[in-house]
Backbone as CSV, one residue per row, in Angstrom:
resi,resn,N_x,N_y,N_z,CA_x,CA_y,CA_z,C_x,C_y,C_z
1,MET,60.059,-30.859,57.697,59.826,-32.855,57.560,61.286,-33.264,57.329
2,LYS,62.427,-34.404,58.594,63.104,-34.516,57.458,63.122,-35.365,56.179
3,PHE,64.479,-35.206,55.228,64.224,-36.387,54.270,64.538,-38.031,55.084
4,ASN,62.844,-38.625,54.146,63.230,-40.194,54.213,63.975,-40.272,53.392
5,ALA,64.861,-40.872,53.579,66.193,-41.501,53.012,65.646,-42.964,52.171
6,THR,65.079,-43.773,53.342,64.376,-44.881,53.271,62.936,-44.795,51.948
7,LEU,62.346,-43.856,51.593,61.441,-44.266,51.194,62.185,-43.405,49.496
8,LEU,63.556,-43.160,49.391,63.614,-42.633,48.119,65.042,-43.896,47.819
9,ALA,65.403,-44.842,48.361,65.994,-45.705,48.358,64.495,-47.095,46.898
10,ALA,63.929,-46.812,48.207,62.918,-47.660,47.389,62.024,-47.275,46.343
11,ALA,61.935,-46.345,45.789,61.419,-45.487,44.527,62.598,-45.674,44.033
12,ALA,63.601,-45.499,44.234,65.700,-46.116,43.381,65.080,-47.295,42.993
13,ALA,64.663,-48.378,43.938,64.688,-49.840,43.637,63.175,-50.452,42.539
14,ALA,62.120,-49.646,43.116,60.927,-49.252,41.816,61.459,-49.114,40.209
15,VAL,61.772,-48.096,40.155,62.748,-47.557,39.402,63.937,-48.832,37.982
16,LEU,63.945,-49.453,39.333,64.583,-49.831,38.621,64.399,-51.604,38.545
17,ALA,63.982,-51.646,39.122,62.705,-53.544,38.576,62.807,-53.273,36.907
18,VAL,61.335,-51.856,37.302,60.835,-51.422,35.545,62.003,-51.537,34.761
19,ALA,63.038,-50.765,35.486,63.770,-50.081,33.580,64.977,-51.889,33.452
20,ALA,64.366,-52.739,34.536,66.361,-53.817,34.013,65.539,-54.466,32.618
21,PRO,64.012,-54.897,32.747,64.165,-55.612,31.581,64.470,-54.839,29.910
22,ALA,64.934,-53.797,30.200,65.334,-52.844,28.599,66.107,-53.270,29.017
23,VAL,67.382,-53.276,29.800,68.425,-53.267,29.667,68.809,-55.019,29.316
24,ALA,67.958,-56.026,29.748,68.911,-57.217,29.019,68.064,-57.585,27.715
25,THR,67.800,-56.785,27.340,66.601,-56.486,25.844,67.811,-56.719,24.567
26,ALA,68.036,-57.758,24.530,68.542,-58.173,23.440,68.796,-57.896,21.752
27,ASN,69.769,-57.933,21.288,69.868,-56.635,19.353,68.762,-57.333,19.119
28,THR,68.419,-57.499,18.145,67.714,-57.868,16.854,67.786,-58.221,15.646
29,GLN,68.014,-59.516,15.770,68.397,-59.646,14.275,67.603,-59.642,12.863
30,VAL,67.551,-58.257,12.055,66.812,-58.251,10.781,67.353,-58.292,9.767
31,THR,66.288,-59.969,8.974,66.654,-59.969,7.796,65.673,-59.118,6.625
32,LEU,66.368,-58.646,5.663,65.405,-58.267,4.463,65.699,-58.854,3.711
33,ASP,64.766,-59.304,3.101,64.142,-60.698,1.369,63.534,-60.381,0.323
34,PHE,62.468,-59.000,0.911,62.229,-58.017,-0.435,61.515,-58.775,-1.048
35,GLU,60.563,-60.043,-0.049,59.751,-60.638,-0.587,58.317,-59.604,-1.127
36,ALA,58.340,-58.597,0.025,56.697,-57.943,-0.636,56.589,-57.404,-1.584
37,ALA,58.329,-57.112,-2.181,58.537,-55.683,-3.293,58.368,-55.969,-4.653
38,THR,57.853,-55.404,-5.568,57.225,-55.108,-7.327,58.524,-55.288,-7.781
39,SER,58.907,-55.881,-8.789,59.616,-55.653,-9.669,59.791,-54.376,-10.271
40,PHE,60.766,-54.278,-10.281,61.433,-52.569,-10.778,60.576,-51.714,-10.555
41,ALA,60.479,-52.099,-8.526,59.783,-51.094,-8.496,60.531,-51.084,-7.189
42,SER,60.927,-48.927,-6.762,61.937,-48.747,-5.802,61.628,-50.178,-4.243
43,VAL,62.706,-50.071,-3.276,62.187,-50.529,-1.864,62.954,-49.805,-1.593
44,ALA,62.751,-48.121,-1.404,62.802,-47.092,-0.367,62.375,-47.535,0.519
45,ASP,61.225,-47.298,0.688,59.979,-47.388,1.647,59.685,-48.839,2.349
46,LEU,60.452,-49.995,1.683,59.980,-51.008,1.413,59.691,-51.916,3.715
47,TYR,60.597,-51.330,4.351,61.138,-51.421,5.520,60.858,-50.462,6.466
48,ALA,60.030,-49.258,6.178,60.508,-48.027,6.779,59.526,-48.668,8.467
49,ALA,59.069,-48.910,8.503,57.891,-49.746,9.700,59.147,-50.085,10.647
50,GLN,60.596,-50.826,10.048,61.586,-51.303,10.933,62.825,-50.028,10.567
51,GLY,62.169,-48.750,10.922,63.051,-48.199,10.585,64.884,-47.767,10.028
52,ILE,64.102,-48.512,8.843,64.579,-48.750,7.005,64.118,-47.990,6.208
53,SER,65.700,-47.183,5.621,65.099,-47.130,4.557,66.339,-47.341,3.871
54,PHE,65.942,-46.957,2.552,66.561,-47.477,0.857,66.956,-46.054,-0.569
55,GLY,67.987,-46.028,-0.465,68.077,-45.195,-1.254,67.033,-45.461,-2.558
56,GLU,66.485,-44.975,-3.922,65.116,-44.272,-4.452,65.973,-46.156,-5.926
57,ALA,67.636,-46.109,-5.431,68.285,-46.654,-6.805,67.725,-47.793,-6.415
58,ALA,68.056,-48.719,-5.014,67.372,-49.800,-4.769,66.316,-50.373,-5.589
59,LEU,66.034,-51.204,-6.186,65.455,-51.790,-7.079,64.907,-53.560,-6.841
60,ALA,63.528,-53.500,-6.017,63.384,-55.248,-6.248,63.419,-55.699,-8.298
61,LEU,63.500,-56.967,-7.724,63.955,-57.803,-9.342,62.637,-58.810,-8.936
62,ALA,61.516,-59.438,-9.820,61.162,-60.285,-9.377,61.018,-61.238,-10.832
63,ASN,60.729,-62.120,-10.941,60.443,-62.943,-12.607,59.105,-62.962,-13.289
64,ASP,58.992,-62.085,-13.821,57.829,-61.962,-14.190,57.884,-62.079,-16.102
65,GLY,58.552,-62.556,-16.339,58.828,-63.601,-17.968,59.450,-62.674,-19.125
66,THR,59.733,-61.735,-18.124,60.113,-60.789,-19.390,61.702,-60.686,-19.439
67,GLY,62.359,-61.553,-18.530,64.070,-62.007,-18.570,64.510,-62.968,-19.850
68,ALA,66.035,-62.819,-19.756,66.447,-63.492,-20.489,66.772,-65.288,-20.733
69,GLY,66.702,-65.655,-18.703,66.463,-66.455,-18.397,65.698,-68.215,-19.017
70,VAL,65.627,-69.112,-18.462,64.746,-70.190,-18.750,63.309,-69.404,-18.026
71,ASP,62.314,-69.577,-18.928,60.787,-69.732,-19.149,61.072,-67.498,-18.482
72,GLY,61.845,-66.935,-18.746,61.897,-65.422,-19.442,62.007,-65.375,-17.657
73,ALA,63.142,-65.899,-16.746,63.692,-65.269,-15.363,64.694,-64.732,-15.076
74,PHE,64.773,-63.670,-15.155,65.684,-62.551,-14.484,66.878,-62.983,-13.393
75,PHE,66.999,-64.466,-12.767,67.724,-64.790,-12.141,66.853,-65.984,-11.163
76,THR,68.278,-67.657,-10.710,66.574,-68.381,-10.601,67.370,-68.984,-9.561
77,ASN,67.415,-69.819,-8.564,68.083,-70.729,-7.443,68.179,-69.550,-6.212
78,ALA,67.354,-68.378,-6.496,67.140,-67.690,-5.523,67.048,-67.590,-3.869
79,PRO,67.617,-67.563,-2.811,67.574,-68.103,-1.845,66.217,-68.395,-0.888
80,THR,65.861,-66.658,-0.680,64.553,-67.261,-0.346,63.280,-67.025,-1.757
81,PRO,61.963,-67.359,-1.855,61.548,-68.199,-0.106,61.797,-68.830,0.363
82,GLY,62.916,-69.997,-0.323,63.236,-71.101,0.293,62.469,-72.377,-0.623
83,SER,61.764,-71.795,-1.365,60.988,-72.535,-2.774,61.861,-73.730,-3.505
84,SER,61.160,-74.910,-3.536,61.869,-75.402,-4.182,62.519,-74.508,-5.878
85,ASN,61.056,-74.364,-6.359,60.440,-73.552,-7.143,62.045,-72.562,-7.167
86,PRO,63.005,-72.828,-8.304,64.179,-71.942,-9.236,63.539,-70.697,-9.304
87,LEU,62.744,-70.144,-9.612,62.384,-68.977,-10.341,61.162,-68.112,-8.735
88,ALA,61.215,-68.030,-7.928,60.806,-67.716,-6.946,61.893,-67.013,-6.504
89,GLY,60.669,-66.341,-5.028,61.513,-65.323,-4.794,61.539,-63.986,-5.430
90,THR,61.933,-62.909,-4.277,62.214,-61.829,-5.212,63.648,-60.102,-4.287
91,VAL,64.890,-60.295,-5.425,65.946,-60.006,-5.437,65.596,-58.480,-5.598
92,MET,67.126,-58.013,-4.608,67.233,-56.562,-4.876,68.567,-56.055,-5.505
93,PHE,68.801,-54.679,-6.815,69.775,-54.805,-7.204,69.529,-53.186,-7.359
94,VAL,71.349,-52.755,-7.672,71.015,-51.064,-7.715,70.978,-50.793,-9.295
95,ASP,70.056,-49.910,-10.053,69.980,-49.648,-10.890,71.505,-49.385,-11.358
96,ALA,71.518,-49.194,-13.026,72.149,-48.916,-13.659,72.796,-48.457,-13.859
97,PHE,71.866,-46.796,-13.656,72.364,-46.101,-13.859,72.432,-44.441,-13.133
98,SER,72.842,-45.422,-11.996,73.050,-44.830,-9.946,74.613,-45.427,-10.499
99,GLY,75.044,-44.516,-9.549,77.088,-44.601,-8.533,76.443,-45.544,-7.574
100,SER,75.368,-45.232,-7.124,74.352,-46.197,-5.542,73.700,-45.927,-4.961
101,ALA,72.991,-46.984,-3.885,72.125,-46.943,-3.247,72.393,-46.696,-1.942
102,VAL,71.702,-46.482,-0.928,72.287,-46.502,0.885,71.483,-47.039,0.914
103,MET,71.900,-47.889,1.881,70.573,-48.135,3.375,70.734,-47.594,4.204
104,ASN,70.318,-47.119,5.694,70.112,-46.916,6.474,68.862,-46.747,7.560
105,LEU,69.501,-47.318,9.068,68.577,-47.291,10.071,68.964,-46.353,10.145
106,THR,67.249,-45.745,10.505,67.020,-44.542,11.766,66.409,-45.211,13.395
107,GLY,65.564,-46.090,12.530,64.401,-46.597,14.251,62.983,-45.836,13.535
108,GLY,62.312,-46.392,13.679,60.832,-45.853,13.040,59.770,-46.428,14.430
109,ALA,58.663,-46.272,13.844,57.967,-46.168,14.664,56.916,-48.003,15.389
110,THR,57.441,-48.981,14.587,57.680,-50.369,15.741,58.662,-50.861,16.160
111,HIS,59.523,-50.073,15.388,60.874,-50.778,16.385,61.498,-49.845,15.962
112,GLY,62.273,-49.420,17.601,63.189,-47.806,17.535,64.338,-48.841,17.425
113,PHE,65.444,-49.071,16.450,66.237,-49.543,16.410,67.189,-47.895,16.684
114,THR,68.842,-48.297,17.072,69.721,-46.689,17.327,70.784,-47.062,16.185
115,GLY,70.866,-48.087,15.122,71.739,-48.432,14.642,72.348,-50.028,13.892
116,PHE,73.377,-50.455,13.948,73.410,-52.310,13.529,74.855,-52.546,14.301
117,VAL,75.684,-53.277,14.620,76.856,-53.834,15.057,77.131,-55.501,14.887
118,ASP,78.517,-55.750,14.862,78.840,-56.849,14.871,79.354,-56.887,13.825
119,LYS,78.128,-57.208,12.909,78.185,-58.435,11.239,77.028,-58.143,10.063
120,VAL,77.678,-57.532,8.851,76.805,-58.015,7.643,76.786,-58.620,7.334
121,SER,75.276,-59.251,6.908,75.673,-61.176,6.149,74.301,-60.050,4.487
122,PHE,75.310,-60.709,3.254,73.781,-60.949,2.644,74.350,-61.950,1.839
123,ASP,73.313,-62.610,0.884,73.329,-63.072,-0.272,73.454,-62.823,-1.534
124,TYR,74.391,-62.960,-2.677,74.577,-62.727,-3.341,75.111,-63.645,-5.369
125,ALA,75.235,-62.788,-6.296,74.842,-63.009,-7.309,75.214,-62.617,-8.299
126,SER,76.818,-62.351,-9.493,77.328,-61.931,-9.470,77.627,-61.892,-11.230
127,THR,77.728,-61.075,-12.148,78.425,-61.354,-12.996,79.538,-60.588,-13.695
128,VAL,80.058,-60.031,-12.840,81.291,-59.467,-12.978,81.961,-59.211,-11.517
129,ASP,83.571,-58.986,-11.484,83.918,-58.912,-10.616,84.263,-57.679,-9.685
130,ALA,83.996,-57.237,-8.415,83.136,-56.073,-7.863,84.087,-55.679,-6.719
131,PHE,84.892,-54.770,-6.773,85.818,-54.459,-5.177,85.202,-53.779,-4.639
132,ASN,85.199,-53.453,-3.136,84.530,-52.645,-2.699,83.253,-52.597,-2.424
133,LEU,83.199,-53.034,-3.010,81.406,-52.676,-3.423,80.087,-52.330,-2.416
134,VAL,80.245,-53.514,-1.243,79.730,-53.074,0.192,79.975,-52.161,0.714
135,GLN,80.117,-51.454,1.495,81.112,-50.857,2.905,79.969,-50.180,3.555
136,VAL,79.972,-50.594,4.774,79.450,-49.982,6.042,79.956,-49.163,6.797
137,TYR,79.782,-48.193,7.578,79.569,-46.500,7.698,78.976,-46.170,9.388
138,ALA,79.493,-45.411,9.896,79.552,-44.724,10.673,77.849,-44.202,10.685
139,GLY,78.151,-43.201,9.909,76.838,-42.024,9.728,76.197,-42.973,8.893
140,LEU,74.671,-41.429,9.108,73.413,-42.422,7.522,74.495,-41.867,6.553
141,ASN,74.180,-41.999,6.181,74.158,-41.349,4.285,75.760,-41.875,3.631
142,GLY,76.306,-42.803,4.155,77.524,-43.158,4.080,78.812,-42.044,4.831
143,THR,78.587,-41.742,5.743,79.534,-40.382,6.607,79.793,-40.530,7.408
144,GLY,80.589,-40.342,8.115,81.888,-40.567,8.923,82.253,-41.878,8.688
145,GLN,82.905,-42.125,9.766,83.923,-43.287,10.176,82.983,-44.724,8.673
146,ARG,85.003,-45.136,7.730,83.642,-46.620,7.482,84.199,-47.494,8.354
147,LEU,83.623,-48.386,8.156,83.844,-49.492,9.474,84.585,-50.683,8.210
148,ALA,83.600,-50.891,7.924,83.914,-52.063,7.235,84.085,-52.336,5.399
149,LYS,84.460,-53.116,4.476,84.268,-53.325,3.359,84.262,-53.986,2.667
150,ILE,83.992,-54.835,1.359,83.905,-56.326,0.608,84.253,-55.712,-0.592
151,SER,84.622,-57.143,-1.729,84.916,-56.793,-2.946,84.115,-58.282,-3.166
152,LEU,83.314,-58.725,-3.827,83.335,-59.386,-4.329,83.519,-60.182,-6.122
153,SER,83.416,-61.114,-5.534,83.797,-61.861,-6.900,82.156,-62.443,-8.154
154,GLU,82.906,-62.284,-9.399,81.928,-63.109,-10.697,81.163,-64.574,-10.165
155,ASN,79.864,-65.180,-9.810,80.187,-66.324,-9.750,79.164,-66.693,-10.157
156,GLN,79.093,-66.091,-11.033,77.854,-67.051,-12.342,77.324,-68.580,-12.515
157,ILE,79.145,-68.835,-12.479,79.598,-69.807,-13.347,80.054,-71.119,-12.144
158,ASP,79.763,-70.685,-11.232,80.775,-71.144,-9.418,79.761,-72.552,-9.633
159,SER,78.822,-72.730,-9.533,77.876,-74.315,-9.820,78.128,-74.186,-11.218
160,GLY,78.149,-73.972,-12.121,77.656,-74.835,-13.665,76.773,-74.418,-13.538
161,CYS,75.953,-73.740,-13.021,74.150,-73.002,-13.592,74.617,-71.784,-15.136
162,THR,73.479,-72.629,-15.540,73.263,-71.678,-16.801,71.573,-71.386,-17.121
163,THR,71.324,-71.205,-16.137,69.481,-70.825,-15.869,69.202,-69.932,-16.304
164,SER,69.947,-68.533,-15.912,69.648,-67.666,-15.492,71.066,-66.572,-15.807
165,SER,70.957,-65.654,-15.856,72.486,-64.285,-15.104,72.896,-64.291,-14.238
166,PHE,71.806,-64.845,-13.409,72.530,-64.944,-11.386,71.762,-65.845,-11.004
167,CYS,72.283,-67.133,-11.022,71.639,-67.831,-10.668,72.590,-69.016,-9.436
168,HIS,73.389,-68.642,-9.111,74.326,-69.531,-8.832,74.878,-67.952,-7.189
169,TRP,74.344,-68.624,-5.886,74.252,-67.047,-5.231,74.703,-68.443,-4.159
170,GLN,75.552,-67.312,-3.386,77.000,-67.807,-2.391,76.426,-66.306,-0.445
171,THR,76.103,-66.652,0.140,76.173,-65.953,1.871,77.812,-65.377,2.134
172,VAL,78.156,-63.910,2.481,79.625,-63.643,1.938,78.671,-62.853,3.645
173,SER,80.219,-62.541,4.969,79.605,-61.060,5.968,80.944,-60.424,5.713
174,MET,81.156,-59.470,6.689,81.771,-58.879,7.240,81.878,-58.232,8.042
175,SER,82.546,-58.402,9.263,82.908,-57.740,10.673,82.839,-56.572,11.412
176,PHE,82.642,-56.526,12.048,82.866,-54.582,12.421,83.418,-54.643,13.683
177,SER,84.119,-53.408,14.387,83.714,-52.450,15.387,83.222,-51.629,15.121
178,GLY,82.762,-51.498,16.658,81.190,-50.031,16.570,79.683,-50.234,16.006
179,THR,79.186,-48.871,15.990,77.884,-48.740,15.408,78.120,-47.931,14.324
180,ALA,77.510,-48.889,13.137,76.925,-48.110,12.246,75.953,-47.821,11.824
181,HIS,75.271,-46.702,11.110,74.113,-46.637,10.679,73.667,-46.741,8.669
182,SER,74.541,-46.812,8.259,74.004,-47.154,6.844,75.352,-47.893,6.234
183,LEU,75.191,-47.721,5.151,74.895,-49.922,4.258,75.044,-48.930,2.834
184,VAL,76.126,-48.833,1.881,75.919,-48.093,0.491,76.687,-49.370,-0.314
185,PHE,74.895,-49.589,-1.680,75.584,-50.371,-2.366,75.909,-49.610,-3.219
186,ALA,77.397,-50.443,-4.255,78.229,-49.704,-5.622,76.901,-50.161,-6.536
187,SER,76.561,-49.182,-7.804,76.364,-49.942,-8.836,76.834,-51.346,-9.344
188,ASN,78.149,-51.102,-9.991,78.692,-51.522,-10.863,77.269,-51.798,-11.848
189,GLY,76.709,-51.234,-12.071,76.340,-51.689,-14.249,75.254,-52.578,-14.070
190,GLY,74.895,-52.468,-12.696,73.379,-53.683,-12.674,74.323,-55.407,-12.736
191,ASN,75.083,-55.429,-12.300,75.722,-56.835,-12.834,75.759,-57.148,-11.179
192,ILE,75.248,-56.804,-10.522,75.320,-58.041,-9.115,73.506,-58.111,-8.082
193,ALA,72.936,-58.806,-8.163,71.761,-59.116,-7.222,71.914,-59.894,-5.971
194,TYR,71.137,-59.499,-4.896,71.425,-59.021,-3.410,69.917,-60.034,-3.106
195,ASP,70.081,-60.785,-1.745,68.827,-61.416,-1.169,68.990,-61.333,0.342
196,ASN,67.966,-61.940,1.419,68.736,-61.719,2.486,70.038,-60.520,3.027
197,ILE,69.702,-59.489,3.836,70.520,-58.265,3.463,70.551,-58.633,4.764
198,SER,71.311,-58.986,6.504,70.880,-59.655,7.485,71.840,-58.186,8.438
199,ILE,71.505,-57.294,9.597,71.945,-56.969,10.119,71.950,-57.732,12.086
200,SER,72.208,-56.590,13.040,72.438,-56.915,14.285,71.513,-55.976,14.590
201,ALA,70.493,-55.046,14.939,70.052,-54.197,14.776,69.802,-53.794,16.672
202,VAL,70.006,-52.519,17.423,70.383,-52.819,18.395,69.447,-51.424,19.152
203,PRO,68.381,-52.141,19.526,67.256,-51.645,19.781,67.042,-50.394,20.901
204,GLU,66.206,-49.470,20.803,66.318,-47.489,21.516,66.649,-48.096,23.380
205,PRO,67.203,-46.990,24.120,68.361,-47.842,25.609,66.226,-47.424,26.112
206,GLU,65.252,-47.799,26.009,64.557,-47.309,27.314,65.089,-47.010,28.527
207,THR,65.808,-48.093,28.842,66.336,-47.193,30.270,66.001,-46.170,30.923
208,TYR,67.273,-45.559,29.911,67.519,-43.981,29.861,66.357,-43.397,30.591
209,VAL,65.110,-43.727,29.457,64.070,-42.680,29.912,63.019,-42.487,30.909
210,LEU,62.945,-44.607,30.637,62.540,-44.914,32.504,63.050,-43.940,33.577
211,LEU,64.366,-44.812,33.530,65.304,-43.295,34.477,64.800,-42.394,35.244
212,ALA,65.188,-41.814,33.833,64.741,-40.245,34.126,63.753,-39.877,34.596
213,ALA,62.496,-40.748,34.016,61.394,-40.384,34.850,61.201,-41.015,36.147
214,GLY,61.760,-41.577,36.124,61.788,-42.412,37.619,62.321,-41.331,38.582
215,LEU,63.042,-40.960,38.877,63.859,-39.741,39.068,63.974,-38.780,39.188
216,LEU,62.582,-38.136,38.402,61.827,-37.095,38.629,61.053,-36.931,39.732
217,ALA,60.352,-38.270,39.565,59.415,-39.354,40.415,59.826,-39.049,41.725
218,VAL,61.093,-39.577,41.313,60.894,-39.586,43.380,61.834,-37.674,43.819
219,GLY,62.636,-37.042,42.693,62.750,-36.330,43.413,61.396,-34.816,43.764
220,PHE,60.600,-35.574,43.208,59.081,-34.555,43.243,59.095,-34.907,44.330
221,VAL,59.004,-36.708,44.932,58.641,-37.319,46.486,59.016,-36.502,47.645
222,ALA,61.286,-36.557,47.072,61.635,-36.169,48.509,61.638,-34.430,48.546
223,ARG,60.823,-33.444,47.247,60.419,-32.609,47.694,59.318,-31.790,49.369
224,ARG,58.689,-33.016,48.105,57.140,-32.765,48.983,57.575,-33.464,50.440
225,ARG,58.914,-34.048,50.583,58.451,-34.365,52.076,59.691,-33.744,52.635
226,ARG,59.530,-32.697,52.156,60.852,-31.123,53.694,59.952,-30.824,53.839
227,VAL,58.598,-30.508,53.062,57.458,-29.523,53.304,57.086,-29.553,54.416
């Protein structure tokens, strides 16, 4: 029996119709605010469901009354959770005895991300000047091409606040080309705290999986038609 081109075209069109939504899916803005973490605990697996992991040197910091600031606060005026309470929120810092902490994006069970693009932004508070402190890399674990880097200025007294070491927070960002898979945060003696790390994550290309399955099905139908 002659091969039916019309049937093949119809099947291919159906596959494309099913796959179209995946093509149109936009990049996902992901913001890490560390609110679910416990003070001085590692945040390594805090965002594992989203395919994001941190090195063990990345630690959470929450006000537990043992700090040196007002009411024993380690920090004040943190940008999340957006409360009027100056002691609210949880932030991230890098262990003072570690060289750096790495954030990797590899994809996960809940969100299949393949990397992040365009720009990284975050809030920070610092008691020192730090050069090339945060760097963006194409590969995992700070490998491959370095796509961007940023230095951070000491901003502790920029707003005149004196309630804690980390009392003045500001937002910075760095743009880059290409697809990144890791962020490296240098320790700098634990003198810098971070919050609201925001990335534009790229979803898994489900389209290609659907197209491959669809073409296999079309090929099977075509073969049966030849018999």
